[in-house]
C-alpha angles and dihedrals in degrees: 000000000000122000142177131190123212121176090338095312112120118202116192125185131194121184136202135189108233100186143261119316137171116240119184089342094308127109113245140174115240120215132181127201132197116211127195119191114194124190105216092160127098093244137082108245137182128208107229107168143007130217120191135179111199112192121196123202087239089070095258120133123193120196118207122193128172152124118292126328123292091343097312135104100196123206112214124197118202109292094018127117139196124211126194139159131216138155149213141205125233127192091206128061093252143018142143141242135204141144141125145273122233109224136178126221106221094206098053099019086228115153111216140173122244114200119235106210117245109252135185127240112203128175114213091246088056093062115095 
């Protein structure tokens, strides 16, 4: 499990290969990832936006921007956490993802970036 801590917010990621699928007529590798966001700071924070870079071994990079995570914009009090799962498709046998969340500190109204650790996505057939 990979993790990164930014201003007391810990983001942990665990990945899993889900199998081969066909997307728009092309073979792809399906991956899921489980993310845990823990508020170890002394402030109430809210996740507002997400920014991802998804790199495929075939030299393709997809950028994903949007509000919240899987339809939610969780508010985390000190000591609270939020867990969600999502997934992606890669044309190649391996790739990586990383990015950041944009969060707001309710006490100071400061908007800050929380790093999502870079993590690898590897299909079993991609391991030598």
